C-alpha positions in Angstrom: 61.3 172.7 114.7 62.6 170.2 117.4 65.4 171.4 119.6 68.7 169.6 120.0 69.0 167.6 123.0 72.1 168.5 125.2 73.8 166.2 127.5 74.7 167.7 130.9 77.3 166.4 133.2 78.0 167.5 136.9 81.6 167.9 137.9 82.6 168.8 141.5 85.5 171.4 142.0 88.4 169.7 143.8 89.1 172.9 145.6 86.0 174.3 146.9 83.6 171.4 146.2 81.3 173.5 144.1 79.1 171.5 141.6 79.3 172.7 138.1 76.9 171.6 135.2 78.7 171.3 131.9 77.3 170.8 128.4 78.7 168.3 125.9 79.9 171.1 123.5 82.1 172.7 126.3 85.8 171.8 126.2 86.3 170.1 129.5 90.2 170.7 129.4 89.4 174.6 129.7 87.0 174.4 132.6 87.2 177.3 135.4 85.3 177.0 138.5 82.9 180.0 138.8 83.1 180.0 142.6 86.8 180.0 143.2 88.2 180.4 139.8 90.3 177.2 140.0 91.2 175.6 136.6 89.9 172.1 136.5 91.4 169.4 134.4 89.0 166.8 133.5 90.2 163.6 131.9 88.3 162.0 129.1 86.7 158.6 130.3 88.2 155.7 128.4 86.1 152.7 127.8 87.8 149.8 129.6 87.6 146.4 128.3 85.7 144.0 130.4 86.2 140.2 130.5 84.5 137.5 132.3 86.5 135.3 134.6 85.3 132.2 136.2 86.8 131.6 139.6 88.2 128.0 139.6 87.3 127.5 143.3 83.8 128.9 143.7 82.9 128.7 140.1 81.5 132.2 140.2 81.7 134.3 137.0 83.0 137.8 137.7 83.3 140.9 135.4 86.9 142.1 135.6 88.7 145.2 134.1 92.2 145.8 133.5 92.2 148.2 136.5 91.1 145.2 138.6 94.0 143.1 137.6 97.4 143.8 139.3 100.5 141.7 138.1 98.3 139.4 136.2 96.4 138.5 139.5 92.8 139.1 140.7 91.2 138.3 144.1 87.8 136.6 143.7 85.3 138.8 145.8 83.3 135.8 146.7 85.8 133.3 148.2 89.1 135.4 148.2 90.8 132.9 145.9 93.8 134.4 144.0 93.3 134.1 140.4 96.0 134.3 137.7 94.8 136.0 134.5 96.8 136.2 131.3 96.1 139.2 129.2 95.0 138.5 125.6 98.2 140.1 124.1 100.4 137.7 126.1 98.2 134.6 125.1 98.5 135.7 121.4 102.4 136.0 121.6 102.5 132.7 123.3 100.3 131.0 120.6 102.5 132.7 117.9 105.7 131.3 119.4 104.2 127.9 119.7 103.2 128.1 115.9 106.7 129.2 114.8 108.2 126.3 116.7 106.0 123.8 115.1 106.7 125.3 111.6 110.4 125.2 112.3 110.3 121.6 113.4 108.4 120.6 110.2 110.9 122.3 108.1 113.7 120.5 109.9 111.9 117.3 109.6 111.4 117.6 105.9 115.0 118.5 105.5 116.3 115.5 107.3 113.7 113.3 105.6 115.3 114.4 102.1 119.0 114.3 103.1 119.3 111.8 106.1 120.1 108.2 105.9 117.6 107.8 108.8 114.9 107.8 106.1 116.1 104.8 103.8 112.9 104.6 101.7 113.6 108.0 100.1 117.3 107.4 99.7 116.7 103.9 98.2 114.1 105.2 95.5 116.6 107.9 94.5 119.5 105.9 94.3 117.8 103.0 92.4 116.4 105.6 89.8 120.0 106.9 89.2 121.3 103.5 88.2 118.2 103.0 86.1 118.7 106.3 84.2 122.4 105.6 83.7 121.5 102.2 82.3 119.0 103.8 80.1 121.5 106.3 79.0 124.0 103.5 78.0 121.3 101.8 75.9 120.3 105.1 74.1 124.0 105.4 73.1 124.0 102.1 71.4 120.4 102.2 69.9 121.8 104.1 66.8 124.4 101.5 66.2 124.1 98.6 63.8 126.6 96.8 65.9 126.0 97.6 69.6 129.1 97.3 71.8 128.6 94.2 73.9 130.7 95.7 76.8 128.4 98.8 77.0 125.3 96.4 76.9 126.8 94.4 79.8 127.5 97.7 81.7 123.9 98.7 81.3 122.8 95.3 82.5 124.8 95.9 85.7 123.3 99.2 86.2 119.7 97.7 86.0 120.7 94.9 88.3 122.1 97.5 90.8 118.8 99.5 90.7 116.9 96.3 91.4 119.4 95.4 94.2 118.6 98.7 95.9 115.0 98.8 95.1 113.4 95.4 94.4 110.1 97.0 93.4 111.7 99.2 90.4 109.4 98.2 87.6 111.2 100.0 84.9 114.5 98.2 86.0 112.8 94.8 85.7 111.5 95.6 82.3 114.7 97.0 80.9 116.7 94.2 82.1 114.3 91.7 80.7 114.5 93.4 77.3 118.3 93.2 77.4 118.5 89.6 78.4 116.0 88.8 75.6 118.3 90.6 73.1 121.2 88.8 74.4 119.5 85.5 74.1 119.1 84.8 77.9 115.5 83.7 77.4 115.0 82.1 80.9 116.5 85.2 82.7 114.4 87.5 80.5 111.2 85.6 81.5 112.1 85.9 85.1 112.6 89.6 85.0 109.6 90.3 83.2 107.6 88.0 85.6 108.8 90.1 88.5 107.9 93.4 86.6 104.4 92.1 86.2 104.3 91.1 89.9 105.4 94.6 90.7 102.8 96.4 88.5 100.1 94.2 87.1 98.3 97.0 85.7 100.8 98.1 83.0 100.6 96.7 79.6 104.2 96.8 78.8 105.2 93.9 80.9 102.5 91.6 79.2 103.6 92.8 75.9 107.3 91.9 76.4 106.6 88.6 77.8 104.1 87.9 75.1 106.8 88.6 72.5 109.4 86.5 74.3 107.0 83.5 74.3 106.2 84.1 70.6 109.8 84.2 69.5 110.5 80.9 71.5 107.4 79.3 69.7 105.3 79.0 72.8 102.3 80.5 71.2 100.0 78.9 73.9 101.5 81.1 76.5 102.1 84.1 74.2 98.4 84.5 73.3 97.0 85.3 76.7 99.8 88.0 77.4 98.8 89.7 74.0 95.3 89.6 74.9 95.9 91.1 78.2 98.1 93.9 76.5 95.2 94.8 74.2 92.8 94.9 77.1 95.1 97.4 78.9 96.0 99.4 76.1 93.7 98.7 73.1 95.8 101.0 70.6 99.0 98.9 70.7 99.4 97.6 67.3 102.4 95.5 68.2 100.2 93.2 70.3 97.6 93.0 67.3 100.6 92.1 65.1 101.8 89.1 67.1 98.3 88.0 67.9 97.4 88.1 64.2 100.6 86.0 63.4 99.5 83.5 66.0 95.9 83.3 64.5 97.4 82.9 61.1 99.4 79.9 62.4 96.3 78.4 64.0 94.4 78.9 60.7 92.0 81.4 62.5 92.2 83.5 59.3 89.2 85.7 59.9 90.5 86.7 63.4 93.8 87.4 61.9 92.3 89.6 59.1 90.4 91.6 61.7 93.5 92.2 63.7 95.5 93.2 60.6 92.7 95.6 59.4 93.0 97.4 62.8 96.8 97.6 62.4 96.6 99.1 58.9 94.1 101.6 60.1 96.7 102.8 62.6 99.5 102.5 60.2 98.7 102.0 56.6 102.4 102.0 55.5 103.4 98.7 57.0 104.4 96.8 54.1 104.9 93.4 55.7 101.3 93.5 57.1 99.8 93.5 53.7 101.7 90.2 52.9 100.4 88.7 56.1 96.9 89.5 55.2 97.4 88.1 51.7 98.6 84.9 53.2 95.4 84.8 55.3 93.4 85.3 52.0 95.2 82.4 50.5 94.1 80.3 53.4 90.6 81.4 52.7 91.1 80.7 49.0 90.7 84.3 48.0 93.5 84.6 45.6 92.4 87.8 44.0 92.5 89.7 47.4 95.7 87.8 48.3 97.4 89.0 45.1 96.2 92.5 45.5 97.9 92.5 49.1 101.0 91.0 47.9 101.4 93.8 45.3 100.6 96.4 47.8 103.2 94.9 50.1 105.9 94.9 47.2 105.0 98.5 46.2 105.8 99.5 49.8 109.1 97.8 49.8 108.5 94.5 51.6 111.4 92.1 50.1 109.5 88.8 50.5 106.4 90.1 48.6 107.9 89.3 45.2 108.2 85.6 46.4 104.5 85.5 47.3 103.5 86.9 43.9 105.5 84.3 42.0 104.1 81.5 44.2 100.4 82.4 44.3 99.6 85.1 41.4 101.0 83.3 38.3 
């Protein structure tokens, strides 16, 4: 069996100078000199943290312990230059203070960016949106009425105009204003408004659809058709664009194109009574009276009032 290795340490008695061998298992705090019976207090050694310091003058790297540093200063043994050393704890505290100051500054900056008139962009957007929402609220109140109050509509127009005055890139305000001007019969203004909306956001289908409808209702089918095509390109599921395009195609005697668009509409919404009559008229244009009469009868069944007139005219 192997013997356990013991660590021996030599300690000199401070009273008589006698050298004493002690083993690692002996409690050093209870050591008695065997020569002069003096009680010896031995402090446990503590591992000192060593850091490497580079002298700024001679560039020598020196190993330094906390004991070597006095008042955060140390003398280079090579060139006698006084070196100022910051302890890690103080460095960490200083870094923490700097971080806290930066965070506080960012918080204050965010607060002023939200509330101060020194950031007009944010205020402008918010104020413009408030007028837009107020205008929409007025329109919603009138949408359920068969006879909308003209004064309320005019107030809504003012709200949309104010929204645009504050923020001339408010797309929704231009669209809403164009719709109201179209409803009021101010067609040139309606076109101007929707032109600006498309300029602000050329990738939204709504602007092209509204402009296409305005041109259609004024009889300018040549200008209406490209806008309806663009609407379908941006939003292939918008049946309104297909409906107006089918009407233009019917008027241009392009019956097959019109029938294709109508079939798409009916696939989305098979209960649209007027659409069957429009397809019936296209079949009349193609001399397909049986198919036409079937559509007229379906249109009448669904409640379209003009269907009876088409049946009397084409199905007797």
